[in-house]
N, C-alpha and C positions, 0 to 999 in steps of 0.2 A: 405288226399286229395291233399296235395301239390305235392306228388310224382306222383299221377295220372295226375295232371295238367301239370307237367313237361314232362311226357311221351307223353301226347297228344300234347304238344306245340312244342317239338323238331322236329318231322316229318314235321310239318307245316313250320317251319323255314327252314329246309333243302329243302323242296319243293319250297319255295319262292326263295331261293338262286339259286336252279337249274334253275328255270324259268327265273330269272334275267340273269344268265350267258348265257342261250340259247338265250335270246333276244339280249344280247350284241354281241354274235357270229353272229346272223343273221344281225344285223346292220352293223357289220364290213364287213361281206361277201357281203352285198348289196352296200357297198360303192365302187364306181369305183376306 
């Protein structure tokens, strides 16, 4: 069960990091 939980958890962490980095890029781009 632990292996399945890790496999389900990693893509979520990657997705969150991607979203956060995209938000940071948008904030920087929006800054005059």
